[in-house]
N, C-alpha and C positions, 0 to 999 in steps of 0.2 A: 877603322873603316869597316871591318867585319861586323862590329857591333851595330853600326849604322845600317848596313845592308840587312842584317838580321831583323832589326827593328822595322825597316820598310817592308820586308817580306811578311812579318807578323801583321802589320797594319793591313796589307793587301789581302791577307788570308782571313781576316776577321770579317764578320758580317757587317756590311756597310762601309768597309774599308775604302776610303777615297770619296764616298758620297757625302761630303760635308759641304755646307754652304754658309757663307758669311755675307749677309746682305743687309743694308740699311734701307729705310723707307721714309718718305716724306710726302705730304700732299702738296698739290699745287693750287693755283687760284681758280680752278675749274668748279669747285664746290660753291664758292661765292658767286661766280658767274651764273651758275644754275639756280641761284636763289636760296641755297641752303644757308641757314643761319646757325652755323655750328661754331662753338667756341674753339679757341686754339687748343684747349685741353682735349676736347672731343676729337678734333682733327688729328692730334698726336696719337690718341688712343686708336683711332681708325687706321692710321698708318702702321702702328705697331701690330695690331691684330691682323692686318693684311700681310705684313711682313712675316709674321709667325706662320700663318696659313700657307703663304707662298713657299717658305723654306721647307715646311713639312711636306708639301706636295712635291717639291723638287727632289727631296730626299727619297720619297716613295717611288717616284718615277725613275730615279737613278738606280735604286735597289732592284727595280723590275727590269732594268736594261733599256728603258725607253730613252733616258738621258744618260750621258756619260759624266764622270767627274769633271772633265774639261768643260762641259756645258755649264755645270754649276759654278765653276770658277769664273765664268764670264760675267756673272752678276755681282755687282758691287753696291748698286743703289737702285731702288725702285722709286719712280716718281708716280705716286698713286693719283690717278686722274679720274674724275667723274666723266664718263662717256655717256652723258644723257642721250637717250635715244638709241644707243648701241644695242645690238641684239646679242652679241657674244663678247666675252672678255678678250682682250687683245694685249699682246706684249710686242713692243717694237722699239727701235732706236731712231732718234732724230740726229741728223748730221751735226748739229750744234751742241749736242750733249757731251759731257765729259766721258772719257773711256769708262766702260763697265756700268754706265747708267742706262737704264731702260725705263720706258713708260709702261705702266700697267694700267690699262684703261678698262673701266667696268661701269656699267649702269648701276650705280649704288642706289639701293632702295632704302629709304628711310635712314640713310647714314650708316648702315651696318656693313661689315666686311663681306666679301663674296664667299660663297660656300666652297669647300675644298674641291668638289667636282668641277666647278667652274674654273678654278685656278689650274687644275690638272689639264683641262681641255685647252686652256690658253697656252700652257707649256708645251703640250703635244703639238699644237698648231704652230707655235714658234719654232719648234725643232723641225717639223715636217709640214710646211704650209700647203703642200699639194695633196695632203692626205684627205681621205673622206671626212666630211664634216668640218673642214677648215676653209672651204670656199665661202666668200661673202654670200650671205643669204641662206646658207645651209642650216 
């Protein structure tokens, strides 16, 4: 028991201790509905790139104290959705989604993943929706 406690204390004292995230990602049918003619392989790559950038942004914000490790643990799966016409990236849950599943909506331009700053903004607004810059139209 003492060894387990010592290991937990060591993990907590290390830089980034607890700021880990394990999240999967997949695209939905919104890309086809928007007229994108992307191959399944391209969609898989887009989901993977978005997941990698999302996880990196979440870790950065956790290390900066904007998010907590418990916030990161809430994410299990991202449903990457093309929010054609959306002005800002958005993270939200729908009632019919499985636990730990969130929609990440973004106006994907030319089928590429969002920039890290856009993902960080979406995470900041997810955490604190009343913050400056998070109101619709801001």
